[in-house]
PyMOL Python script that loads the backbone (N, CA, C, O; Angstrom):
from pymol import cmd

cmd.read_pdbstr("""\
ATOM      1  N   MET A   1       0.838  -1.188   0.000  1.00  0.00           N
ATOM      2  CA  MET A   1       0.000   0.000   0.000  1.00  0.00           C
ATOM      3  C   MET A   1       0.874   1.239   0.000  1.00  0.00           C
ATOM      4  O   MET A   1       1.824   1.345   0.775  1.00  0.00           O
ATOM      5  N   GLN A   2       0.544   2.171  -0.874  1.00  0.00           N
ATOM      6  CA  GLN A   2       1.333   3.386  -1.005  1.00  0.00           C
ATOM      7  C   GLN A   2       0.477   4.577  -0.573  1.00  0.00           C
ATOM      8  O   GLN A   2      -0.668   4.704  -1.004  1.00  0.00           O
ATOM      9  N   ILE A   3       1.024   5.447   0.274  1.00  0.00           N
ATOM     10  CA  ILE A   3       0.305   6.620   0.765  1.00  0.00           C
ATOM     11  C   ILE A   3       1.034   7.865   0.296  1.00  0.00           C
ATOM     12  O   ILE A   3       2.245   7.996   0.473  1.00  0.00           O
ATOM     13  N   SER A   4       0.279   8.779  -0.307  1.00  0.00           N
ATOM     14  CA  SER A   4       0.848  10.043  -0.757  1.00  0.00           C
ATOM     15  C   SER A   4       0.355  11.154   0.165  1.00  0.00           C
ATOM     16  O   SER A   4      -0.850  11.376   0.287  1.00  0.00           O
ATOM     17  N   LEU A   5       1.275  11.840   0.804  1.00  0.00           N
ATOM     18  CA  LEU A   5       0.900  12.933   1.700  1.00  0.00           C
ATOM     19  C   LEU A   5       0.983  14.288   1.017  1.00  0.00           C
ATOM     20  O   LEU A   5       0.568  15.293   1.594  1.00  0.00           O
ATOM     21  N   GLY A   6       1.510  14.336  -0.199  1.00  0.00           N
ATOM     22  CA  GLY A   6       1.735  15.603  -0.867  1.00  0.00           C
ATOM     23  C   GLY A   6       0.525  16.204  -1.551  1.00  0.00           C
ATOM     24  O   GLY A   6       0.493  17.414  -1.775  1.00  0.00           O
ATOM     25  N   LYS A   7      -0.481  15.392  -1.895  1.00  0.00           N
ATOM     26  CA  LYS A   7      -1.627  15.896  -2.632  1.00  0.00           C
ATOM     27  C   LYS A   7      -2.899  15.718  -1.821  1.00  0.00           C
ATOM     28  O   LYS A   7      -3.086  14.682  -1.183  1.00  0.00           O
ATOM     29  N   PRO A   8      -3.791  16.733  -1.837  1.00  0.00           N
ATOM     30  CA  PRO A   8      -5.072  16.577  -1.142  1.00  0.00           C
ATOM     31  C   PRO A   8      -5.975  15.619  -1.908  1.00  0.00           C
ATOM     32  O   PRO A   8      -5.827  15.433  -3.116  1.00  0.00           O
ATOM     33  N   ALA A   9      -6.901  15.025  -1.193  1.00  0.00           N
ATOM     34  CA  ALA A   9      -7.858  14.114  -1.829  1.00  0.00           C
ATOM     35  C   ALA A   9      -8.741  14.907  -2.789  1.00  0.00           C
ATOM     36  O   ALA A   9      -9.191  16.001  -2.447  1.00  0.00           O
ATOM     37  N   PRO A  10      -8.994  14.375  -3.983  1.00  0.00           N
ATOM     38  CA  PRO A  10      -9.845  15.105  -4.925  1.00  0.00           C
ATOM     39  C   PRO A  10     -11.287  15.168  -4.434  1.00  0.00           C
ATOM     40  O   PRO A  10     -11.783  14.226  -3.815  1.00  0.00           O
ATOM     41  N   THR A  11     -11.943  16.268  -4.711  1.00  0.00           N
ATOM     42  CA  THR A  11     -13.340  16.450  -4.353  1.00  0.00           C
ATOM     43  C   THR A  11     -14.152  16.417  -5.626  1.00  0.00           C
ATOM     44  O   THR A  11     -13.782  17.054  -6.613  1.00  0.00           O
ATOM     45  N   LYS A  12     -15.250  15.691  -5.624  1.00  0.00           N
ATOM     46  CA  LYS A  12     -16.099  15.637  -6.809  1.00  0.00           C
ATOM     47  C   LYS A  12     -16.794  16.975  -6.988  1.00  0.00           C
ATOM     48  O   LYS A  12     -17.468  17.462  -6.081  1.00  0.00           O
ATOM     49  N   VAL A  13     -16.625  17.561  -8.153  1.00  0.00           N
ATOM     50  CA  VAL A  13     -17.254  18.841  -8.474  1.00  0.00           C
ATOM     51  C   VAL A  13     -18.660  18.563  -8.991  1.00  0.00           C
ATOM     52  O   VAL A  13     -18.852  17.749  -9.895  1.00  0.00           O
ATOM     53  N   GLU A  14     -19.648  19.255  -8.401  1.00  0.00           N
ATOM     54  CA  GLU A  14     -21.046  19.074  -8.788  1.00  0.00           C
ATOM     55  C   GLU A  14     -21.708  20.428  -8.975  1.00  0.00           C
ATOM     56  O   GLU A  14     -21.297  21.426  -8.382  1.00  0.00           O
ATOM     57  N   VAL A  15     -22.742  20.446  -9.810  1.00  0.00           N
ATOM     58  CA  VAL A  15     -23.513  21.670 -10.038  1.00  0.00           C
ATOM     59  C   VAL A  15     -24.151  22.110  -8.732  1.00  0.00           C
ATOM     60  O   VAL A  15     -24.734  21.299  -8.012  1.00  0.00           O
ATOM     61  N   GLY A  16     -24.038  23.394  -8.430  1.00  0.00           N
ATOM     62  CA  GLY A  16     -24.631  23.965  -7.223  1.00  0.00           C
ATOM     63  C   GLY A  16     -23.632  24.206  -6.104  1.00  0.00           C
ATOM     64  O   GLY A  16     -23.930  24.954  -5.172  1.00  0.00           O
ATOM     65  N   GLN A  17     -22.459  23.596  -6.169  1.00  0.00           N
ATOM     66  CA  GLN A  17     -21.466  23.778  -5.109  1.00  0.00           C
ATOM     67  C   GLN A  17     -20.910  25.202  -5.111  1.00  0.00           C
ATOM     68  O   GLN A  17     -20.807  25.845  -6.156  1.00  0.00           O
ATOM     69  N   ILE A  18     -20.553  25.682  -3.909  1.00  0.00           N
ATOM     70  CA  ILE A  18     -19.913  26.986  -3.742  1.00  0.00           C
ATOM     71  C   ILE A  18     -18.442  26.732  -3.433  1.00  0.00           C
ATOM     72  O   ILE A  18     -18.122  25.981  -2.512  1.00  0.00           O
ATOM     73  N   TRP A  19     -17.546  27.355  -4.201  1.00  0.00           N
ATOM     74  CA  TRP A  19     -16.102  27.212  -4.036  1.00  0.00           C
ATOM     75  C   TRP A  19     -15.482  28.579  -3.791  1.00  0.00           C
ATOM     76  O   TRP A  19     -16.031  29.602  -4.199  1.00  0.00           O
ATOM     77  N   GLU A  20     -14.323  28.589  -3.115  1.00  0.00           N
ATOM     78  CA  GLU A  20     -13.611  29.837  -2.819  1.00  0.00           C
ATOM     79  C   GLU A  20     -12.161  29.719  -3.277  1.00  0.00           C
ATOM     80  O   GLU A  20     -11.519  28.687  -3.081  1.00  0.00           O
ATOM     81  N   SER A  21     -11.655  30.788  -3.889  1.00  0.00           N
ATOM     82  CA  SER A  21     -10.270  30.782  -4.367  1.00  0.00           C
ATOM     83  C   SER A  21      -9.303  30.745  -3.185  1.00  0.00           C
ATOM     84  O   SER A  21      -9.593  31.277  -2.114  1.00  0.00           O
ATOM     85  N   MET A  22      -8.153  30.110  -3.399  1.00  0.00           N
ATOM     86  CA  MET A  22      -7.160  29.940  -2.337  1.00  0.00           C
ATOM     87  C   MET A  22      -5.905  30.796  -2.559  1.00  0.00           C
ATOM     88  O   MET A  22      -4.974  30.729  -1.757  1.00  0.00           O
ATOM     89  N   ASP A  23      -5.865  31.587  -3.616  1.00  0.00           N
ATOM     90  CA  ASP A  23      -4.680  32.371  -3.944  1.00  0.00           C
ATOM     91  C   ASP A  23      -4.445  33.437  -2.879  1.00  0.00           C
ATOM     92  O   ASP A  23      -5.283  34.322  -2.711  1.00  0.00           O
ATOM     93  N   PRO A  24      -3.318  33.375  -2.151  1.00  0.00           N
ATOM     94  CA  PRO A  24      -3.074  34.323  -1.055  1.00  0.00           C
ATOM     95  C   PRO A  24      -2.780  35.745  -1.538  1.00  0.00           C
ATOM     96  O   PRO A  24      -2.787  36.678  -0.734  1.00  0.00           O
ATOM     97  N   ARG A  25      -2.524  35.925  -2.827  1.00  0.00           N
ATOM     98  CA  ARG A  25      -2.197  37.258  -3.348  1.00  0.00           C
ATOM     99  C   ARG A  25      -3.421  38.145  -3.510  1.00  0.00           C
ATOM    100  O   ARG A  25      -3.299  39.367  -3.602  1.00  0.00           O
ATOM    101  N   PHE A  26      -4.605  37.532  -3.544  1.00  0.00           N
ATOM    102  CA  PHE A  26      -5.823  38.283  -3.817  1.00  0.00           C
ATOM    103  C   PHE A  26      -6.879  38.018  -2.760  1.00  0.00           C
ATOM    104  O   PHE A  26      -6.801  37.038  -2.019  1.00  0.00           O
ATOM    105  N   LYS A  27      -7.871  38.902  -2.697  1.00  0.00           N
ATOM    106  CA  LYS A  27      -9.018  38.695  -1.819  1.00  0.00           C
ATOM    107  C   LYS A  27      -9.757  37.436  -2.279  1.00  0.00           C
ATOM    108  O   LYS A  27      -9.960  37.259  -3.480  1.00  0.00           O
ATOM    109  N   PRO A  28     -10.162  36.563  -1.364  1.00  0.00           N
ATOM    110  CA  PRO A  28     -10.868  35.333  -1.764  1.00  0.00           C
ATOM    111  C   PRO A  28     -12.148  35.652  -2.539  1.00  0.00           C
ATOM    112  O   PRO A  28     -12.917  36.537  -2.163  1.00  0.00           O
ATOM    113  N   ARG A  29     -12.358  34.908  -3.630  1.00  0.00           N
ATOM    114  CA  ARG A  29     -13.568  35.057  -4.435  1.00  0.00           C
ATOM    115  C   ARG A  29     -14.372  33.771  -4.328  1.00  0.00           C
ATOM    116  O   ARG A  29     -13.819  32.673  -4.377  1.00  0.00           O
ATOM    117  N   ARG A  30     -15.673  33.919  -4.182  1.00  0.00           N
ATOM    118  CA  ARG A  30     -16.555  32.748  -4.132  1.00  0.00           C
ATOM    119  C   ARG A  30     -17.306  32.630  -5.448  1.00  0.00           C
ATOM    120  O   ARG A  30     -17.706  33.622  -6.057  1.00  0.00           O
ATOM    121  N   MET A  31     -17.484  31.383  -5.866  1.00  0.00           N
ATOM    122  CA  MET A  31     -18.189  31.122  -7.115  1.00  0.00           C
ATOM    123  C   MET A  31     -19.057  29.889  -6.951  1.00  0.00           C
ATOM    124  O   MET A  31     -18.786  29.024  -6.117  1.00  0.00           O
ATOM    125  N   GLN A  32     -20.102  29.823  -7.755  1.00  0.00           N
ATOM    126  CA  GLN A  32     -21.007  28.679  -7.746  1.00  0.00           C
ATOM    127  C   GLN A  32     -20.910  27.970  -9.086  1.00  0.00           C
ATOM    128  O   GLN A  32     -20.911  28.606 -10.140  1.00  0.00           O
ATOM    129  N   VAL A  33     -20.826  26.649  -9.033  1.00  0.00           N
ATOM    130  CA  VAL A  33     -20.762  25.840 -10.246  1.00  0.00           C
ATOM    131  C   VAL A  33     -22.154  25.803 -10.870  1.00  0.00           C
ATOM    132  O   VAL A  33     -23.126  25.413 -10.222  1.00  0.00           O
ATOM    133  N   VAL A  34     -22.238  26.213 -12.133  1.00  0.00           N
ATOM    134  CA  VAL A  34     -23.504  26.303 -12.848  1.00  0.00           C
ATOM    135  C   VAL A  34     -23.686  25.121 -13.801  1.00  0.00           C
ATOM    136  O   VAL A  34     -24.789  24.591 -13.933  1.00  0.00           O
ATOM    137  N   ARG A  35     -22.605  24.710 -14.463  1.00  0.00           N
ATOM    138  CA  ARG A  35     -22.680  23.632 -15.447  1.00  0.00           C
ATOM    139  C   ARG A  35     -21.321  22.949 -15.536  1.00  0.00           C
ATOM    140  O   ARG A  35     -20.283  23.594 -15.388  1.00  0.00           O
ATOM    141  N   LEU A  36     -21.332  21.644 -15.777  1.00  0.00           N
ATOM    142  CA  LEU A  36     -20.089  20.878 -15.948  1.00  0.00           C
ATOM    143  C   LEU A  36     -19.929  20.458 -17.397  1.00  0.00           C
ATOM    144  O   LEU A  36     -20.891  20.065 -18.057  1.00  0.00           O
ATOM    145  N   TYR A  37     -18.697  20.546 -17.880  1.00  0.00           N
ATOM    146  CA  TYR A  37     -18.320  20.063 -19.204  1.00  0.00           C
ATOM    147  C   TYR A  37     -17.198  19.052 -18.982  1.00  0.00           C
ATOM    148  O   TYR A  37     -16.030  19.332 -19.253  1.00  0.00           O
ATOM    149  N   GLU A  38     -17.573  17.868 -18.483  1.00  0.00           N
ATOM    150  CA  GLU A  38     -16.588  16.863 -18.092  1.00  0.00           C
ATOM    151  C   GLU A  38     -15.744  16.384 -19.265  1.00  0.00           C
ATOM    152  O   GLU A  38     -14.566  16.076 -19.089  1.00  0.00           O
ATOM    153  N   GLU A  39     -16.331  16.314 -20.466  1.00  0.00           N
ATOM    154  CA  GLU A  39     -15.562  15.873 -21.626  1.00  0.00           C
ATOM    155  C   GLU A  39     -14.427  16.843 -21.951  1.00  0.00           C
ATOM    156  O   GLU A  39     -13.399  16.434 -22.490  1.00  0.00           O
ATOM    157  N   ARG A  40     -14.609  18.128 -21.625  1.00  0.00           N
ATOM    158  CA  ARG A  40     -13.556  19.135 -21.828  1.00  0.00           C
ATOM    159  C   ARG A  40     -12.744  19.372 -20.567  1.00  0.00           C
ATOM    160  O   ARG A  40     -11.665  19.961 -20.626  1.00  0.00           O
ATOM    161  N   GLY A  41     -13.257  18.914 -19.415  1.00  0.00           N
ATOM    162  CA  GLY A  41     -12.568  19.140 -18.148  1.00  0.00           C
ATOM    163  C   GLY A  41     -12.779  20.540 -17.598  1.00  0.00           C
ATOM    164  O   GLY A  41     -11.893  21.085 -16.939  1.00  0.00           O
ATOM    165  N   ASP A  42     -13.952  21.139 -17.863  1.00  0.00           N
ATOM    166  CA  ASP A  42     -14.259  22.506 -17.438  1.00  0.00           C
ATOM    167  C   ASP A  42     -15.522  22.555 -16.594  1.00  0.00           C
ATOM    168  O   ASP A  42     -16.357  21.651 -16.635  1.00  0.00           O
ATOM    169  N   ALA A  43     -15.640  23.636 -15.827  1.00  0.00           N
ATOM    170  CA  ALA A  43     -16.868  23.942 -15.107  1.00  0.00           C
ATOM    171  C   ALA A  43     -17.211  25.401 -15.367  1.00  0.00           C
ATOM    172  O   ALA A  43     -16.346  26.271 -15.267  1.00  0.00           O
ATOM    173  N   LEU A  44     -18.464  25.671 -15.699  1.00  0.00           N
ATOM    174  CA  LEU A  44     -18.943  27.040 -15.850  1.00  0.00           C
ATOM    175  C   LEU A  44     -19.388  27.503 -14.473  1.00  0.00           C
ATOM    176  O   LEU A  44     -20.215  26.855 -13.832  1.00  0.00           O
ATOM    177  N   CYS A  45     -18.840  28.629 -14.016  1.00  0.00           N
ATOM    178  CA  CYS A  45     -19.137  29.131 -12.671  1.00  0.00           C
ATOM    179  C   CYS A  45     -19.591  30.580 -12.752  1.00  0.00           C
ATOM    180  O   CYS A  45     -19.221  31.312 -13.670  1.00  0.00           O
ATOM    181  N   ILE A  46     -20.403  30.984 -11.772  1.00  0.00           N
ATOM    182  CA  ILE A  46     -20.803  32.373 -11.645  1.00  0.00           C
ATOM    183  C   ILE A  46     -20.100  32.935 -10.411  1.00  0.00           C
ATOM    184  O   ILE A  46     -20.156  32.344  -9.332  1.00  0.00           O
ATOM    185  N   LEU A  47     -19.438  34.080 -10.579  1.00  0.00           N
ATOM    186  CA  LEU A  47     -18.777  34.740  -9.450  1.00  0.00           C
ATOM    187  C   LEU A  47     -19.857  35.402  -8.610  1.00  0.00           C
ATOM    188  O   LEU A  47     -20.633  36.207  -9.125  1.00  0.00           O
ATOM    189  N   LEU A  48     -19.917  35.076  -7.338  1.00  0.00           N
ATOM    190  CA  LEU A  48     -21.004  35.539  -6.489  1.00  0.00           C
ATOM    191  C   LEU A  48     -20.909  37.021  -6.165  1.00  0.00           C
ATOM    192  O   LEU A  48     -21.927  37.635  -5.849  1.00  0.00           O
ATOM    193  N   ASP A  49     -19.721  37.620  -6.231  1.00  0.00           N
ATOM    194  CA  ASP A  49     -19.597  39.043  -5.919  1.00  0.00           C
ATOM    195  C   ASP A  49     -19.939  39.946  -7.103  1.00  0.00           C
ATOM    196  O   ASP A  49     -20.387  41.076  -6.904  1.00  0.00           O
ATOM    197  N   SER A  50     -19.734  39.461  -8.338  1.00  0.00           N
ATOM    198  CA  SER A  50     -19.952  40.319  -9.507  1.00  0.00           C
ATOM    199  C   SER A  50     -21.047  39.815 -10.442  1.00  0.00           C
ATOM    200  O   SER A  50     -21.555  40.586 -11.257  1.00  0.00           O
ATOM    201  N   GLY A  51     -21.423  38.531 -10.344  1.00  0.00           N
ATOM    202  CA  GLY A  51     -22.413  37.971 -11.246  1.00  0.00           C
ATOM    203  C   GLY A  51     -21.854  37.587 -12.609  1.00  0.00           C
ATOM    204  O   GLY A  51     -22.608  37.191 -13.498  1.00  0.00           O
ATOM    205  N   ARG A  52     -20.546  37.699 -12.780  1.00  0.00           N
ATOM    206  CA  ARG A  52     -19.915  37.323 -14.047  1.00  0.00           C
ATOM    207  C   ARG A  52     -19.707  35.823 -14.114  1.00  0.00           C
ATOM    208  O   ARG A  52     -19.610  35.148 -13.090  1.00  0.00           O
ATOM    209  N   PHE A  53     -19.640  35.312 -15.337  1.00  0.00           N
ATOM    210  CA  PHE A  53     -19.422  33.888 -15.553  1.00  0.00           C
ATOM    211  C   PHE A  53     -17.981  33.631 -15.951  1.00  0.00           C
ATOM    212  O   PHE A  53     -17.381  34.405 -16.695  1.00  0.00           O
ATOM    213  N   ARG A  54     -17.426  32.521 -15.440  1.00  0.00           N
ATOM    214  CA  ARG A  54     -16.060  32.114 -15.756  1.00  0.00           C
ATOM    215  C   ARG A  54     -16.037  30.607 -15.980  1.00  0.00           C
ATOM    216  O   ARG A  54     -16.789  29.862 -15.352  1.00  0.00           O
ATOM    217  N   THR A  55     -15.164  30.170 -16.885  1.00  0.00           N
ATOM    218  CA  THR A  55     -14.935  28.750 -17.092  1.00  0.00           C
ATOM    219  C   THR A  55     -13.637  28.384 -16.389  1.00  0.00           C
ATOM    220  O   THR A  55     -12.595  28.983 -16.653  1.00  0.00           O
ATOM    221  N   ILE A  56     -13.697  27.403 -15.493  1.00  0.00           N
ATOM    222  CA  ILE A  56     -12.563  26.991 -14.676  1.00  0.00           C
ATOM    223  C   ILE A  56     -12.256  25.527 -14.981  1.00  0.00           C
ATOM    224  O   ILE A  56     -13.172  24.716 -15.118  1.00  0.00           O
ATOM    225  N   LYS A  57     -10.976  25.186 -15.086  1.00  0.00           N
ATOM    226  CA  LYS A  57     -10.560  23.802 -15.288  1.00  0.00           C
ATOM    227  C   LYS A  57     -10.888  22.987 -14.033  1.00  0.00           C
ATOM    228  O   LYS A  57     -10.643  23.438 -12.914  1.00  0.00           O
ATOM    229  N   LEU A  58     -11.444  21.785 -14.226  1.00  0.00           N
ATOM    230  CA  LEU A  58     -11.818  20.935 -13.091  1.00  0.00           C
ATOM    231  C   LEU A  58     -10.616  20.568 -12.221  1.00  0.00           C
ATOM    232  O   LEU A  58     -10.764  20.379 -11.013  1.00  0.00           O
ATOM    233  N   LYS A  59      -9.435  20.466 -12.817  1.00  0.00           N
ATOM    234  CA  LYS A  59      -8.259  20.080 -12.041  1.00  0.00           C
ATOM    235  C   LYS A  59      -7.844  21.148 -11.029  1.00  0.00           C
ATOM    236  O   LYS A  59      -7.017  20.871 -10.160  1.00  0.00           O
ATOM    237  N   ARG A  60      -8.397  22.363 -11.121  1.00  0.00           N
ATOM    238  CA  ARG A  60      -8.070  23.425 -10.167  1.00  0.00           C
ATOM    239  C   ARG A  60      -8.935  23.389  -8.905  1.00  0.00           C
ATOM    240  O   ARG A  60      -8.696  24.153  -7.970  1.00  0.00           O
ATOM    241  N   PHE A  61      -9.931  22.512  -8.873  1.00  0.00           N
ATOM    242  CA  PHE A  61     -10.811  22.417  -7.709  1.00  0.00           C
ATOM    243  C   PHE A  61     -10.189  21.517  -6.651  1.00  0.00           C
ATOM    244  O   PHE A  61     -10.737  20.470  -6.307  1.00  0.00           O
ATOM    245  N   VAL A  62      -9.046  21.937  -6.146  1.00  0.00           N
ATOM    246  CA  VAL A  62      -8.331  21.268  -5.055  1.00  0.00           C
ATOM    247  C   VAL A  62      -7.848  22.353  -4.092  1.00  0.00           C
ATOM    248  O   VAL A  62      -7.491  23.445  -4.536  1.00  0.00           O
ATOM    249  N   PRO A  63      -7.827  22.080  -2.789  1.00  0.00           N
ATOM    250  CA  PRO A  63      -7.459  23.116  -1.814  1.00  0.00           C
ATOM    251  C   PRO A  63      -5.949  23.360  -1.734  1.00  0.00           C
ATOM    252  O   PRO A  63      -5.303  22.994  -0.753  1.00  0.00           O
ATOM    253  N   ARG A  64      -5.401  23.979  -2.776  1.00  0.00           N
ATOM    254  CA  ARG A  64      -3.995  24.383  -2.792  1.00  0.00           C
ATOM    255  C   ARG A  64      -3.948  25.872  -3.099  1.00  0.00           C
ATOM    256  O   ARG A  64      -4.977  26.472  -3.411  1.00  0.00           O
ATOM    257  N   THR A  65      -2.773  26.473  -3.016  1.00  0.00           N
ATOM    258  CA  THR A  65      -2.670  27.921  -3.211  1.00  0.00           C
ATOM    259  C   THR A  65      -3.099  28.378  -4.594  1.00  0.00           C
ATOM    260  O   THR A  65      -3.497  29.533  -4.749  1.00  0.00           O
ATOM    261  N   ASN A  66      -3.035  27.527  -5.601  1.00  0.00           N
ATOM    262  CA  ASN A  66      -3.477  27.935  -6.934  1.00  0.00           C
ATOM    263  C   ASN A  66      -4.823  27.295  -7.298  1.00  0.00           C
ATOM    264  O   ASN A  66      -5.181  27.226  -8.473  1.00  0.00           O
ATOM    265  N   GLY A  67      -5.556  26.832  -6.299  1.00  0.00           N
ATOM    266  CA  GLY A  67      -6.818  26.150  -6.557  1.00  0.00           C
ATOM    267  C   GLY A  67      -7.981  26.764  -5.799  1.00  0.00           C
ATOM    268  O   GLY A  67      -7.963  27.940  -5.436  1.00  0.00           O
ATOM    269  N   TYR A  68      -8.993  25.938  -5.568  1.00  0.00           N
ATOM    270  CA  TYR A  68     -10.218  26.364  -4.902  1.00  0.00           C
ATOM    271  C   TYR A  68     -10.592  25.353  -3.836  1.00  0.00           C
ATOM    272  O   TYR A  68     -10.288  24.167  -3.964  1.00  0.00           O
ATOM    273  N   ARG A  69     -11.264  25.826  -2.768  1.00  0.00           N
ATOM    274  CA  ARG A  69     -11.718  24.919  -1.716  1.00  0.00           C
ATOM    275  C   ARG A  69     -13.238  24.947  -1.665  1.00  0.00           C
ATOM    276  O   ARG A  69     -13.864  25.981  -1.902  1.00  0.00           O
ATOM    277  N   LEU A  70     -13.820  23.791  -1.350  1.00  0.00           N
ATOM    278  CA  LEU A  70     -15.270  23.661  -1.293  1.00  0.00           C
ATOM    279  C   LEU A  70     -15.797  24.345  -0.035  1.00  0.00           C
ATOM    280  O   LEU A  70     -15.330  24.076   1.072  1.00  0.00           O
ATOM    281  N   ILE A  71     -16.771  25.229  -0.216  1.00  0.00           N
ATOM    282  CA  ILE A  71     -17.391  25.943   0.909  1.00  0.00           C
ATOM    283  C   ILE A  71     -18.682  25.236   1.322  1.00  0.00           C
ATOM    284  O   ILE A  71     -18.857  24.884   2.489  1.00  0.00           O
ATOM    285  N   ARG A  72     -19.587  25.030   0.356  1.00  0.00           N
ATOM    286  CA  ARG A  72     -20.842  24.332   0.668  1.00  0.00           C
ATOM    287  C   ARG A  72     -21.538  23.883  -0.617  1.00  0.00           C
ATOM    288  O   ARG A  72     -21.248  24.351  -1.718  1.00  0.00           O
ATOM    289  N   LYS A  73     -22.456  22.966  -0.420  1.00  0.00           N
ATOM    290  CA  LYS A  73     -23.265  22.437  -1.520  1.00  0.00           C
ATOM    291  C   LYS A  73     -24.629  23.091  -1.450  1.00  0.00           C
ATOM    292  O   LYS A  73     -25.282  23.067  -0.406  1.00  0.00           O
ATOM    293  N   GLU A  74     -25.061  23.671  -2.550  1.00  0.00           N
ATOM    294  CA  GLU A  74     -26.395  24.266  -2.629  1.00  0.00           C
ATOM    295  C   GLU A  74     -27.095  23.712  -3.844  1.00  0.00           C
ATOM    296  O   GLU A  74     -26.454  23.344  -4.828  1.00  0.00           O
ATOM    297  N   SER A  75     -28.401  23.650  -3.778  1.00  0.00           N
ATOM    298  CA  SER A  75     -29.142  23.166  -4.946  1.00  0.00           C
ATOM    299  C   SER A  75     -29.246  24.293  -5.963  1.00  0.00           C
ATOM    300  O   SER A  75     -29.321  25.470  -5.608  1.00  0.00           O
ATOM    301  N   LEU A  76     -29.249  23.915  -7.216  1.00  0.00           N
ATOM    302  CA  LEU A  76     -29.371  24.882  -8.301  1.00  0.00           C
ATOM    303  C   LEU A  76     -30.495  24.386  -9.193  1.00  0.00           C
ATOM    304  O   LEU A  76     -30.302  23.491 -10.017  1.00  0.00           O
ATOM    305  N   GLU A  77     -31.675  24.976  -9.021  1.00  0.00           N
ATOM    306  CA  GLU A  77     -32.866  24.538  -9.755  1.00  0.00           C
ATOM    307  C   GLU A  77     -32.731  24.769 -11.257  1.00  0.00           C
ATOM    308  O   GLU A  77     -33.037  23.885 -12.057  1.00  0.00           O
ATOM    309  N   LYS A  78     -32.277  25.948 -11.630  1.00  0.00           N
ATOM    310  CA  LYS A  78     -32.123  26.280 -13.045  1.00  0.00           C
ATOM    311  C   LYS A  78     -30.931  27.204 -13.206  1.00  0.00           C
ATOM    312  O   LYS A  78     -30.402  27.722 -12.222  1.00  0.00           O
ATOM    313  N   LEU A  79     -30.514  27.410 -14.428  1.00  0.00           N
ATOM    314  CA  LEU A  79     -29.378  28.285 -14.695  1.00  0.00           C
ATOM    315  C   LEU A  79     -29.732  29.726 -14.352  1.00  0.00           C
ATOM    316  O   LEU A  79     -30.866  30.152 -14.570  1.00  0.00           O
ATOM    317  N   PRO A  80     -28.762  30.489 -13.811  1.00  0.00           N
ATOM    318  CA  PRO A  80     -29.014  31.893 -13.533  1.00  0.00           C
ATOM    319  C   PRO A  80     -29.277  32.665 -14.828  1.00  0.00           C
ATOM    320  O   PRO A  80     -28.813  32.251 -15.891  1.00  0.00           O
ATOM    321  N   PRO A  81     -30.012  33.776 -14.760  1.00  0.00           N
ATOM    322  CA  PRO A  81     -30.239  34.586 -15.952  1.00  0.00           C
ATOM    323  C   PRO A  81     -28.905  35.060 -16.536  1.00  0.00           C
ATOM    324  O   PRO A  81     -28.008  35.476 -15.802  1.00  0.00           O
ATOM    325  N   GLY A  82     -28.791  34.994 -17.833  1.00  0.00           N
ATOM    326  CA  GLY A  82     -27.575  35.449 -18.490  1.00  0.00           C
ATOM    327  C   GLY A  82     -26.483  34.406 -18.586  1.00  0.00           C
ATOM    328  O   GLY A  82     -25.395  34.702 -19.080  1.00  0.00           O
ATOM    329  N   ALA A  83     -26.746  33.176 -18.121  1.00  0.00           N
ATOM    330  CA  ALA A  83     -25.726  32.119 -18.203  1.00  0.00           C
ATOM    331  C   ALA A  83     -25.434  31.827 -19.670  1.00  0.00           C
ATOM    332  O   ALA A  83     -26.357  31.566 -20.443  1.00  0.00           O
ATOM    333  N   PRO A  84     -24.173  31.866 -20.059  1.00  0.00           N
ATOM    334  CA  PRO A  84     -23.843  31.624 -21.465  1.00  0.00           C
ATOM    335  C   PRO A  84     -24.119  30.176 -21.864  1.00  0.00           C
ATOM    336  O   PRO A  84     -23.917  29.250 -21.078  1.00  0.00           O
ATOM    337  N   GLU A  85     -24.577  30.004 -23.077  1.00  0.00           N
ATOM    338  CA  GLU A  85     -24.811  28.673 -23.636  1.00  0.00           C
ATOM    339  C   GLU A  85     -23.542  28.244 -24.331  1.00  0.00           C
ATOM    340  O   GLU A  85     -23.256  28.703 -25.437  1.00  0.00           O
ATOM    341  N   ILE A  86     -22.776  27.373 -23.703  1.00  0.00           N
ATOM    342  CA  ILE A  86     -21.532  26.892 -24.284  1.00  0.00           C
ATOM    343  C   ILE A  86     -21.731  25.433 -24.643  1.00  0.00           C
ATOM    344  O   ILE A  86     -22.038  24.623 -23.768  1.00  0.00           O
ATOM    345  N   PRO A  87     -21.564  25.074 -25.919  1.00  0.00           N
ATOM    346  CA  PRO A  87     -21.792  23.673 -26.326  1.00  0.00           C
ATOM    347  C   PRO A  87     -20.777  22.724 -25.728  1.00  0.00           C
ATOM    348  O   PRO A  87     -20.837  21.520 -25.976  1.00  0.00           O
TER     349      PRO A  87
END
""", "prot")
cmd.dss("prot")
cmd.show_as("cartoon", "prot")
cmd.util.cbc("prot")
cmd.orient("prot")
């Protein structure tokens, strides 16, 4: 059995989750996952402070200095108004 202490356990990214940036250089930003594009490895998120949409790579959803940490799971009944339609 091999144990790796260097990497945090991966967290499954799901629609409706609230994540917070971990970059110490900037004020923490919170975002909600709106849609997953698993075939591309992306998540469409809405920034909760500005209402803007951003596409984030799924591999960045880990609690490291260049990643994001899970804050809470919320239900998302439908897409927010203005959510971009990305195929």
